[in-house]
DORO-570981 format. One line per field, with one value per residue (C-alpha): residue number from 0; x negated, z negated, y. Coordinates in steps of 0.2 Angstrom, whole numbers, plus 2048, in hexadecimal, padded with zeros to 3 digits. Layout:
N
k <- [NUM / ...]
xx <- [X / ...]
zz <- [Z / ...]
yy <- [Y / ...]
// end
This chain:
475
k <- [0 / 1 / 2 / 3 / 4 / 5 / 6 / 7 / 8 / 9 / 10 / 11 / 12 / 13 / 14 / 15 / 16 / 17 / 18 / 19 / 20 / 21 / 22 / 23 / 24 / 25 / 26 / 27 / 28 / 29 / 30 / 31 / 32 / 33 / 34 / 35 / 36 / 37 / 38 / 39 / 40 / 41 / 42 / 43 / 44 / 45 / 46 / 47 / 48 / 49 / 50 / 51 / 52 / 53 / 54 / 55 / 56 / 57 / 58 / 59 / 60 / 61 / 62 / 63 / 64 / 65 / 66 / 67 / 68 / 69 / 70 / 71 / 72 / 73 / 74 / 75 / 76 / 77 / 78 / 79 / 80 / 81 / 82 / 83 / 84 / 85 / 86 / 87 / 88 / 89 / 90 / 91 / 92 / 93 / 94 / 95 / 96 / 97 / 98 / 99 / 100 / 101 / 102 / 103 / 104 / 105 / 106 / 107 / 108 / 109 / 110 / 111 / 112 / 113 / 114 / 115 / 116 / 117 / 118 / 119 / 120 / 121 / 122 / 123 / 124 / 125 / 126 / 127 / 128 / 129 / 130 / 131 / 132 / 133 / 134 / 135 / 136 / 137 / 138 / 139 / 140 / 141 / 142 / 143 / 144 / 145 / 146 / 147 / 148 / 149 / 150 / 151 / 152 / 153 / 154 / 155 / 156 / 157 / 158 / 159 / 160 / 161 / 162 / 163 / 164 / 165 / 166 / 167 / 168 / 169 / 170 / 171 / 172 / 173 / 174 / 175 / 176 / 177 / 178 / 179 / 180 / 181 / 182 / 183 / 184 / 185 / 186 / 187 / 188 / 189 / 190 / 191 / 192 / 193 / 194 / 195 / 196 / 197 / 198 / 199 / 200 / 201 / 202 / 203 / 204 / 205 / 206 / 207 / 208 / 209 / 210 / 211 / 212 / 213 / 214 / 215 / 216 / 217 / 218 / 219 / 220 / 221 / 222 / 223 / 224 / 225 / 226 / 227 / 228 / 229 / 230 / 231 / 232 / 233 / 234 / 235 / 236 / 237 / 238 / 239 / 240 / 241 / 242 / 243 / 244 / 245 / 246 / 247 / 248 / 249 / 250 / 251 / 252 / 253 / 254 / 255 / 256 / 257 / 258 / 259 / 260 / 261 / 262 / 263 / 264 / 265 / 266 / 267 / 268 / 269 / 270 / 271 / 272 / 273 / 274 / 275 / 276 / 277 / 278 / 279 / 280 / 281 / 282 / 283 / 284 / 285 / 286 / 287 / 288 / 289 / 290 / 291 / 292 / 293 / 294 / 295 / 296 / 297 / 298 / 299 / 300 / 301 / 302 / 303 / 304 / 305 / 306 / 307 / 308 / 309 / 310 / 311 / 312 / 313 / 314 / 315 / 316 / 317 / 318 / 319 / 320 / 321 / 322 / 323 / 324 / 325 / 326 / 327 / 328 / 329 / 330 / 331 / 332 / 333 / 334 / 335 / 336 / 337 / 338 / 339 / 340 / 341 / 342 / 343 / 344 / 345 / 346 / 347 / 348 / 349 / 350 / 351 / 352 / 353 / 354 / 355 / 356 / 357 / 358 / 359 / 360 / 361 / 362 / 363 / 364 / 365 / 366 / 367 / 368 / 369 / 370 / 371 / 372 / 373 / 374 / 375 / 376 / 377 / 378 / 379 / 380 / 381 / 382 / 383 / 384 / 385 / 386 / 387 / 388 / 389 / 390 / 391 / 392 / 393 / 394 / 395 / 396 / 397 / 398 / 399 / 400 / 401 / 402 / 403 / 404 / 405 / 406 / 407 / 408 / 409 / 410 / 411 / 412 / 413 / 414 / 415 / 416 / 417 / 418 / 419 / 420 / 421 / 422 / 423 / 424 / 425 / 426 / 427 / 428 / 429 / 430 / 431 / 432 / 433 / 434 / 435 / 436 / 437 / 438 / 439 / 440 / 441 / 442 / 443 / 444 / 445 / 446 / 447 / 448 / 449 / 450 / 451 / 452 / 453 / 454 / 455 / 456 / 457 / 458 / 459 / 460 / 461 / 462 / 463 / 464 / 465 / 466 / 467 / 468 / 469 / 470 / 471 / 472 / 473 / 474]
xx <- [2ED / 2EE / 2E3 / 2D6 / 2D6 / 2D3 / 2C4 / 2BD / 2BF / 2B5 / 2A7 / 2A5 / 29B / 290 / 28D / 28A / 27E / 274 / 274 / 26A / 25B / 25B / 24F / 23D / 232 / 222 / 212 / 206 / 1F5 / 1EC / 1E6 / 1DF / 1D2 / 1C2 / 1C2 / 1B2 / 1A5 / 194 / 18B / 196 / 1A4 / 1B5 / 1C3 / 1D5 / 1E1 / 1EE / 1F7 / 1EF / 1ED / 1E7 / 1F1 / 1E2 / 1D8 / 1C8 / 1BF / 1B2 / 1A6 / 199 / 195 / 18B / 17D / 17B / 179 / 181 / 17F / 188 / 196 / 198 / 198 / 1A6 / 1B0 / 1AF / 1B3 / 1C2 / 1CB / 1C2 / 1C0 / 1CB / 1CD / 1D4 / 1E0 / 1E6 / 1E9 / 1F3 / 1FD / 201 / 207 / 213 / 21A / 21D / 224 / 231 / 235 / 238 / 244 / 24D / 24F / 255 / 263 / 26C / 273 / 27E / 28D / 28B / 295 / 298 / 2A3 / 2A7 / 2B0 / 2B6 / 2C1 / 2C8 / 2D5 / 2DC / 2EA / 2F6 / 2FC / 30E / 30C / 304 / 308 / 314 / 320 / 32D / 327 / 32E / 33A / 33E / 33C / 32A / 31E / 30C / 305 / 2F5 / 2F1 / 2E3 / 2DC / 2D4 / 2CC / 2C2 / 2C0 / 2B4 / 2AD / 2A5 / 29E / 296 / 28F / 291 / 281 / 287 / 278 / 26A / 266 / 265 / 25C / 24F / 24D / 24A / 23E / 234 / 232 / 22E / 220 / 219 / 219 / 20F / 203 / 200 / 1FD / 1F0 / 1E8 / 1E6 / 1DD / 1D3 / 1CE / 1CA / 1BF / 1B6 / 1B3 / 1AB / 1A0 / 19B / 196 / 18C / 183 / 17F / 179 / 16D / 167 / 164 / 15A / 150 / 14C / 146 / 13B / 134 / 130 / 127 / 11D / 119 / 113 / 107 / 101 / 0FE / 0F4 / 0E9 / 0E6 / 0E2 / 0D5 / 0CE / 0CC / 0C3 / 0B8 / 0B4 / 0B1 / 0A4 / 09C / 09C / 093 / 086 / 084 / 08C / 09D / 0A0 / 0AC / 0B6 / 0B9 / 0BF / 0CB / 0D2 / 0D6 / 0DD / 0E9 / 0EF / 0F2 / 0FC / 106 / 10A / 110 / 11B / 123 / 126 / 130 / 13A / 13E / 143 / 14F / 157 / 15A / 162 / 16E / 172 / 175 / 182 / 18A / 18D / 194 / 1A1 / 1A6 / 1A8 / 1B3 / 1A6 / 19E / 18C / 185 / 18C / 187 / 175 / 16D / 15B / 14E / 14C / 142 / 14E / 14C / 153 / 15A / 169 / 176 / 176 / 183 / 18C / 189 / 19A / 1A1 / 1B4 / 1BA / 1CB / 1C4 / 1C7 / 1DA / 1D7 / 1D1 / 1DD / 1DA / 1E0 / 1EF / 1F3 / 1F2 / 1FD / 20A / 20A / 20E / 21C / 223 / 222 / 22B / 239 / 23A / 23C / 24B / 252 / 250 / 259 / 269 / 26B / 278 / 283 / 291 / 290 / 29E / 2A0 / 2AC / 2B1 / 2BD / 2C1 / 2CB / 2CF / 2DB / 2E1 / 2EC / 2F0 / 2F0 / 2E2 / 2EE / 2F6 / 2E5 / 2E4 / 2F6 / 2FB / 305 / 2F5 / 2EB / 2E5 / 2DC / 2D6 / 2CF / 2C7 / 2BC / 2B3 / 2AA / 29E / 299 / 28C / 291 / 286 / 276 / 26C / 25F / 25A / 25C / 254 / 245 / 244 / 244 / 236 / 22C / 22F / 229 / 219 / 217 / 218 / 20C / 200 / 201 / 1FE / 1EF / 1E8 / 1EB / 1E2 / 1D4 / 1D3 / 1D1 / 1C3 / 1BA / 1BB / 1B3 / 1A6 / 1A2 / 1A0 / 195 / 18A / 188 / 185 / 179 / 171 / 16E / 166 / 15A / 156 / 150 / 144 / 13E / 13C / 130 / 126 / 124 / 120 / 111 / 10D / 10D / 101 / 0F5 / 0F5 / 0F2 / 0E3 / 0DD / 0DE / 0D4 / 0C6 / 0C5 / 0C3 / 0B6 / 0AD / 0AE / 0A6 / 098 / 095 / 09A / 0A8 / 0AE / 0BD / 0C8 / 0C9 / 0CF / 0DC / 0E3 / 0E3 / 0ED / 0F9 / 0FC / 0FF / 10B / 115 / 116 / 11D / 12A / 12F / 131 / 13B / 146 / 14A / 14E / 15A / 162 / 165 / 16F / 178 / 17C / 182 / 18E / 193 / 197 / 1A2 / 1AB / 1AE / 1B5 / 1C1 / 1B8 / 1AD / 1AC / 1AB / 1B8 / 1BD / 1B1]
zz <- [8FC / 8F9 / 908 / 901 / 8F0 / 8F9 / 903 / 8F2 / 8EA / 8F8 / 8F8 / 8E5 / 8E2 / 8F1 / 8E9 / 8D8 / 8DE / 8E8 / 8D8 / 8CF / 8DA / 8DB / 8CC / 8CF / 8C0 / 8BD / 8BE / 8AF / 8B4 / 8A5 / 8AF / 8BD / 8B4 / 8AC / 899 / 897 / 89F / 8A0 / 89C / 88E / 885 / 886 / 891 / 88C / 89A / 89C / 8A8 / 8B3 / 8AA / 8B7 / 8AF / 8A2 / 8A7 / 8B1 / 8AA / 8B2 / 8B1 / 8BC / 8AF / 8A6 / 8B2 / 8AC / 8BD / 8C1 / 8D4 / 8D3 / 8C9 / 8D5 / 8E4 / 8DB / 8D9 / 8EB / 8F1 / 8E6 / 8F0 / 901 / 904 / 913 / 90F / 8FE / 906 / 912 / 903 / 8FA / 909 / 909 / 8F7 / 8FC / 90A / 8FD / 8F1 / 8FE / 902 / 8F0 / 8EE / 8FE / 8F7 / 8E6 / 8EE / 8F3 / 8E1 / 8E4 / 8F0 / 900 / 902 / 913 / 919 / 92B / 932 / 944 / 951 / 961 / 96E / 97A / 987 / 988 / 999 / 99E / 9A5 / 996 / 993 / 984 / 98F / 99C / 9AE / 9B8 / 9AB / 9AC / 99A / 999 / 995 / 993 / 986 / 97E / 96C / 960 / 951 / 942 / 935 / 925 / 91C / 90E / 911 / 904 / 904 / 8F7 / 8F7 / 8E7 / 8E2 / 8DA / 8DE / 8DC / 8EE / 8ED / 8DD / 8E4 / 8F2 / 8E6 / 8DC / 8EB / 8F2 / 8E0 / 8DF / 8F0 / 8EA / 8DB / 8E6 / 8F1 / 8E1 / 8DB / 8ED / 8EC / 8DB / 8E3 / 8F1 / 8E5 / 8DA / 8EA / 8F0 / 8E0 / 8DF / 8F1 / 8EE / 8DF / 8E7 / 8F7 / 8EC / 8E2 / 8F3 / 8F9 / 8E9 / 8EB / 8FD / 8F5 / 8E9 / 8F7 / 901 / 8F2 / 8F0 / 903 / 902 / 8F3 / 8FC / 90C / 903 / 8FB / 90C / 913 / 905 / 908 / 91B / 917 / 90B / 919 / 926 / 91A / 917 / 92A / 92D / 920 / 929 / 91B / 923 / 934 / 942 / 93D / 92C / 934 / 940 / 932 / 927 / 935 / 939 / 927 / 927 / 937 / 930 / 920 / 92A / 934 / 924 / 91E / 92E / 92B / 919 / 91F / 92C / 91F / 913 / 921 / 924 / 912 / 911 / 91F / 917 / 907 / 912 / 919 / 908 / 902 / 911 / 918 / 929 / 929 / 931 / 922 / 915 / 90D / 8FD / 8F9 / 8F4 / 8E1 / 8D5 / 8CD / 8BD / 8C0 / 8AF / 8B0 / 8A2 / 893 / 894 / 883 / 87B / 87A / 889 / 888 / 897 / 895 / 89F / 8AF / 8AC / 8B3 / 8C4 / 8D0 / 8DD / 8D1 / 8CD / 8DF / 8E2 / 8D3 / 8D9 / 8EB / 8E3 / 8D9 / 8E9 / 8F2 / 8E3 / 8E4 / 8F7 / 8F3 / 8E8 / 8F7 / 903 / 8F6 / 8F6 / 909 / 907 / 8FB / 901 / 903 / 8FB / 901 / 8FC / 908 / 907 / 90E / 907 / 911 / 91C / 92E / 939 / 94B / 946 / 93D / 932 / 92B / 928 / 915 / 910 / 904 / 912 / 91D / 910 / 916 / 90D / 90F / 903 / 909 / 904 / 90E / 90A / 916 / 912 / 91E / 924 / 932 / 938 / 940 / 932 / 932 / 91F / 91B / 926 / 91D / 90C / 911 / 917 / 907 / 8FD / 907 / 906 / 8F3 / 8F3 / 8FD / 8F1 / 8E2 / 8EA / 8EF / 8DD / 8D6 / 8E2 / 8DE / 8CB / 8CF / 8DA / 8CC / 8C0 / 8CD / 8D0 / 8BD / 8BA / 8C9 / 8C3 / 8B1 / 8B6 / 8C3 / 8B6 / 8AA / 8B7 / 8BF / 8AE / 8AC / 8BE / 8BB / 8AC / 8B7 / 8C5 / 8B9 / 8B3 / 8C5 / 8CA / 8BC / 8C1 / 8D3 / 8CE / 8C4 / 8D3 / 8DF / 8D3 / 8D1 / 8E4 / 8E7 / 8DA / 8E1 / 8F3 / 8ED / 8E5 / 8F5 / 8EE / 8F9 / 90B / 90E / 912 / 900 / 8FC / 909 / 903 / 8F1 / 8F6 / 901 / 8F2 / 8E6 / 8F2 / 8F4 / 8E1 / 8DF / 8EC / 8E5 / 8D4 / 8DB / 8E4 / 8D4 / 8CA / 8D8 / 8D8 / 8C5 / 8C8 / 8D7 / 8CC / 8BE / 8CB / 8D1 / 8BF / 8BC / 8CC / 8C8 / 8B7 / 8BE / 8B7 / 8A9 / 898 / 88C / 87F / 883 / 878]
yy <- [9CC / 9B9 / 9B7 / 9C4 / 9BA / 9AA / 9B1 / 9B8 / 9A8 / 99F / 9AC / 9AF / 99F / 9A4 / 9B6 / 9AF / 9A2 / 9AF / 9BA / 9AD / 9B0 / 9C3 / 9C7 / 9C4 / 9C0 / 9C9 / 9BE / 9BE / 9C5 / 9BE / 9AF / 9BA / 9C4 / 9BE / 9BC / 9C8 / 9D3 / 9CA / 9DA / 9E2 / 9D8 / 9D1 / 9D7 / 9D8 / 9D7 / 9E5 / 9F0 / 9FD / A0D / A19 / A27 / A28 / A37 / A34 / A43 / A4E / A3F / A47 / A53 / A45 / A48 / A5A / A61 / A72 / A70 / A5F / A67 / A75 / A69 / A5E / A6D / A72 / A61 / A5F / A6C / A6B / A58 / A53 / A41 / A46 / A53 / A45 / A39 / A47 / A4A / A37 / A39 / A47 / A3C / A2E / A3A / A40 / A2E / A2A / A39 / A33 / A22 / A29 / A32 / A21 / A20 / A30 / A31 / A3A / A4A / A53 / A61 / A5E / A6D / A6B / A74 / A6D / A71 / A65 / A63 / A54 / A4D / A4E / A3D / A35 / A23 / A25 / A2F / A28 / A2A / A39 / A3F / A51 / A55 / A4E / A5C / A5E / A69 / A71 / A70 / A76 / A6D / A75 / A68 / A6B / A5B / A57 / A45 / A3A / A28 / A1D / A0C / A02 / 9FA / 9EA / 9DF / 9EB / 9EE / A01 / A00 / 9F4 / A00 / A0E / A04 / 9FF / A10 / A17 / A09 / A0E / A20 / A1C / A11 / A20 / A2B / A1D / A1D / A30 / A2E / A21 / A2C / A3A / A2E / A27 / A38 / A3E / A2F / A30 / A42 / A3F / A31 / A3B / A49 / A3E / A37 / A48 / A4D / A3C / A42 / A53 / A49 / A3E / A4E / A54 / A44 / A44 / A56 / A52 / A43 / A4D / A5A / A4C / A45 / A55 / A59 / A47 / A4C / A5C / A52 / A45 / A53 / A5B / A4A / A47 / A57 / A51 / A41 / A36 / A33 / A2B / A2F / A20 / A27 / A37 / A2E / A24 / A33 / A3C / A2E / A2E / A40 / A3F / A30 / A39 / A49 / A3D / A36 / A48 / A4C / A3B / A40 / A51 / A4A / A3E / A4D / A57 / A49 / A47 / A5A / A58 / A4A / A55 / A62 / A56 / A50 / A62 / A66 / A73 / A74 / A6E / A7E / A88 / A7D / A7B / A76 / A7C / A6F / A6D / A62 / A56 / A4B / A3A / A36 / A2A / A2C / A20 / A13 / A11 / A00 / 9F6 / 9FF / 9FA / 9F0 / 9F7 / A06 / 9FB / 9FE / A10 / A0A / A12 / A05 / 9F8 / A02 / A04 / 9F1 / 9EE / 9FB / 9F4 / 9E3 / 9EB / 9F2 / 9E1 / 9DA / 9E6 / 9E3 / 9D0 / 9D4 / 9DE / 9D0 / 9C4 / 9D0 / 9CF / 9C1 / 9CC / 9D6 / 9E9 / 9F3 / A05 / A12 / A20 / A2F / A40 / A4F / A5F / A68 / A66 / A71 / A75 / A88 / A91 / A9B / A8B / A82 / A85 / A82 / A74 / A6B / A6B / A60 / A4F / A42 / A30 / A23 / A12 / A04 / 9F7 / 9E7 / 9DF / 9CD / 9C6 / 9B4 / 9B0 / 9B9 / 9AC / 9AA / 9BC / 9BE / 9AE / 9B3 / 9C4 / 9BC / 9B0 / 9BF / 9C8 / 9B9 / 9B8 / 9CB / 9CA / 9BB / 9C5 / 9D4 / 9CA / 9C2 / 9D3 / 9D9 / 9CB / 9CD / 9E0 / 9DB / 9CF / 9DC / 9E9 / 9DD / 9D8 / 9EB / 9EF / 9DF / 9E4 / 9F6 / 9F1 / 9E4 / 9EF / 9FD / 9F1 / 9E9 / 9F9 / A00 / 9F1 / 9F4 / A06 / A03 / 9F7 / A03 / A11 / A07 / A03 / A15 / A1A / A0C / A11 / A23 / A1E / A13 / A21 / A2C / A1F / A1C / A2E / A30 / A21 / A27 / A38 / A2F / A25 / A14 / A0F / A13 / A1F / A11 / A0C / A1E / A1D / A0D / A13 / A23 / A18 / A0D / A1C / A24 / A14 / A12 / A23 / A20 / A10 / A18 / A26 / A19 / A0F / A1F / A25 / A13 / A15 / A25 / A1C / A0D / A19 / A21 / A10 / A0A / A1A / A16 / A04 / A09 / A16 / A25 / A2A / A22 / A31 / A32 / A21 / A17]
// end
């Protein structure tokens, strides 16, 4: 006992000095975020709030087909299913780690029969009364073990695994939000392809009528073979554009099928006219909506897990104290097994204090510190990327609005120019080339306007994704 007290007196200062460095301090994140949105207003730093409901944000576009696709994808998308399975794995690991705070109890029932040699070492050699014998053993003990968590080692493990679980849950929400945004953008691209097919079909009809007019004028001796060949080339080129647009639409339809978890051959969406009207962005959109971003929450919780692992690494120098015990019955005859005189019990404690491990613990601690620094840098980067994405979406929507207004004026002017060129050609004032150029200019103006309107919808979805969901009921 005196020797034990001497060892404890020597090791106590080591334990206490190590205890002083076990608690990691949270780092303030106020300095890692910009003070304000350029496009909206001030930002107030805070913790991730991805528990706030994202809402059925796609309903702001007022499209029943899109609503139906979102519902189908929510249950059928395979990436989302895989992310949910990872959540279940992390949940199971969290439950496994939480069990460490309770003692382990086991019942170990065993039976054995053995023979003891007549010439065993504990008997005199070649003595007449030496005897070998056979014996049975019946044993039913209840065994228990428990580790005392004096230094927070087991608690740190639980905290780390719990943070990993929460990070996987945030990753699942991020996969769901990304899938919803990808589906909406793919759907709008498909509807833009429908409108492009419409525009090309109208332009093809105009050029076919122009060709018929030129053929009539050629028979009357007014138009030349050159005029006919030029208009035939334009008709063929427009038909080729129609086939290219149809191919793009088909690919987008197949992409929607994959997002919804359906086979492409069993999935189809009929062509439909679509009004490209982006939702109105509320004035003074609160920057606090960024706190709902699941990828930001995932990065924060990964950092929290690494912080807990850093604490675990710091406890590696501390002693581990374990309690073990057993209570049960043992007998050489089954009939005597449960008698009071057959009872057995043991109670023991062990203390393991690392003294020399060749620098393994120091290397583990250095790695944990570097891992935490990496997680903190990744969290800050994710915050800056989030701000950048919101700024890009807000600024893009504003500038696309101006661009759309200019293109709308350009389209109207190109339409009037086409009408004037056609009238002048019918009057014999210009050659057919002027009509073809006017038609080509009008077609390009229509397609440019369609592209910008579609980009406005895509930018609206990008803003919703950047904010971590819709903004209704949050203004």
